[in-house]
KOLMIGU-574721 format. One record per residue (C-alpha): residue in one letter; z negated, y, x negated. Coordinates in Angstrom, 2 decimals, m for minus. Each point is the difference from the previous one (the first is absolute). Layout:
BEGIN
A/Z/Y/X
...
END
This chain:
BEGIN
M/68.52/m12.96/m30.61
K/1.98/m2.33/2.59
T/m0.09/0.84/3.87
L/m1.13/m2.30/2.21
E/3.44/m0.78/1.07
Q/0.95/m1.30/m3.37
V/m2.74/m1.57/m0.47
I/0.19/m2.00/3.41
E/3.60/m0.87/m1.02
M/m0.48/m0.85/m3.59
H/m3.41/m1.73/m0.01
E/m0.40/m3.79/m0.54
S/m3.06/m1.49/m0.06
K/m1.02/m1.29/m3.63
T/m3.60/m1.64/0.68
L/m0.72/m3.53/1.26
D/m2.48/1.41/2.85
G/1.58/2.90/1.32
R/m2.62/2.40/m1.37
D/2.90/2.71/m1.24
L/1.32/m0.32/3.71
S/m3.43/0.71/1.87
R/m0.89/2.75/m2.38
L/3.57/1.46/0.47
A/m0.31/m0.77/4.10
M/m2.85/2.78/m0.11
F/2.78/2.64/m0.45
V/2.40/m1.14/2.32
P/0.10/0.87/3.36
E/m0.53/m2.95/2.51
E/3.26/m0.33/1.26
S/1.92/m0.06/m3.55
L/m2.76/m2.78/m1.22
H/2.56/m2.70/0.80
L/2.27/1.40/m2.52
I/m2.14/m0.88/m2.67
G/m0.62/m3.60/1.63
V/m3.33/1.09/1.27
S/m0.88/m0.84/3.66
L/m3.22/0.47/1.92
K/m2.13/m2.21/2.03
E/0.14/0.21/3.60
E/m3.52/1.49/0.07
Y/0.91/2.70/m2.32
K/3.03/1.11/0.88
G/m0.22/3.71/1.18
T/m2.67/0.47/m2.16
H/1.64/0.62/m3.55
K/m0.82/3.50/m1.16
H/2.22/0.41/m3.12
I/m0.74/2.74/m2.95
A/2.10/2.61/m0.72
F/2.44/m1.02/m2.73
T/m0.94/2.74/m2.93
K/m0.40/m0.13/m3.22
E/m3.47/1.13/0.34
N/m0.79/m2.87/2.08
V/2.11/m2.48/m2.16
L/m2.06/0.97/m3.05
K/m3.26/m0.59/1.99
Q/1.28/m3.52/1.06
L/1.36/m0.64/m3.81
E/m3.60/1.03/m1.48
E/m1.86/m2.43/2.20
D/2.12/m2.52/m0.49
V/0.25/0.56/m4.02
S/m3.87/m0.31/0.20
F/m0.12/m2.96/1.61
A/2.72/m1.33/m2.46
F/m2.02/1.01/m2.51
E/m2.91/m1.91/1.08
K/1.89/m3.26/0.50
A/1.66/0.25/m3.19
L/m3.71/0.72/m1.76
N/m1.29/m2.87/1.64
Q/2.81/m2.25/m1.01
R/0.96/m0.68/3.45
G/3.77/m1.32/m0.41
L/1.57/m0.11/3.38
S/m1.97/2.99/1.28
A/1.52/2.15/m3.16
G/3.50/m1.37/0.07
L/0.31/0.63/3.69
M/m1.54/3.92/m0.60
F/2.70/0.14/m3.27
D/2.50/m0.10/3.17
V/m1.97/2.56/2.11
V/m0.16/2.12/m2.91
M/4.05/m0.22/m0.76
M/0.51/0.53/3.52
W/m1.78/3.14/0.13
N/1.52/1.30/m3.35
W/3.42/m0.98/1.21
I/m0.89/2.48/2.96
L/m1.04/2.94/m2.02
E/2.53/0.10/m2.50
D/m1.65/1.60/m2.63
G/0.52/m2.23/m3.18
L/m1.47/m3.13/0.73
E/2.01/m1.34/2.31
N/2.26/m1.80/m2.58
W/m2.91/m1.88/m1.48
N/1.06/m2.98/m1.73
T/m1.51/m3.21/2.08
N/0.36/m1.92/m3.18
E/m2.79/2.38/m1.67
Y/m2.93/m1.74/2.23
A/m2.33/m0.44/m2.43
Q/m3.50/m1.05/1.06
Y/m0.55/0.36/3.63
G/2.37/2.87/0.04
L/m2.24/2.31/m1.78
P/2.70/1.91/m1.81
L/1.49/1.17/2.98
F/m3.15/0.73/1.91
K/m0.83/2.11/m3.15
A/3.30/1.84/m0.01
T/m0.28/0.88/3.72
A/m3.79/1.07/m0.26
I/1.24/2.30/m2.94
K/2.85/0.97/1.81
Y/m1.93/1.61/2.93
G/m3.38/0.34/m1.78
F/m1.98/m2.68/1.83
D/m2.61/m1.78/m1.16
N/0.89/m1.95/m3.30
P/m2.56/m2.67/m0.54
I/1.43/m1.39/m3.61
G/0.03/3.21/m1.46
E/1.97/0.17/m3.16
D/1.10/m3.59/0.07
T/3.18/m0.49/0.99
G/m0.68/m3.22/2.19
S/2.09/m2.40/m1.79
E/m3.02/m0.82/m2.71
S/m1.14/m3.58/0.10
K/m3.24/1.01/0.89
F/0.77/0.17/3.59
A/1.77/m3.55/0.10
C/m1.81/m2.98/1.44
END
């Protein structure tokens, strides 16, 4: 797994709305938030409590994000599913457990193949079962 220092140094936001950064920011001490391009509103300065950057904590966040990503993909919410694809890619890049080099050209059916591969890899809930996620029944 990458260190927090490596992530801060190498990370580039891939989402239109910064949802990857907002998740990553939970792990970054307040005094380092500016290094990932995040700033707090004046009224929140001095209140940011970061989460320890451990594999266990990253996996806990990834599990929540994969669950949310499946929900958006299965409800054919294209923009939200696409943004969550980038969030899940970020966590896989950080974890370096074999999914970090996922071919982004394999974005089928709202990202379901990536969400399934991630769920299987880490033992998360997989609501599409034996399906690959690229079946036409998942298309709009």
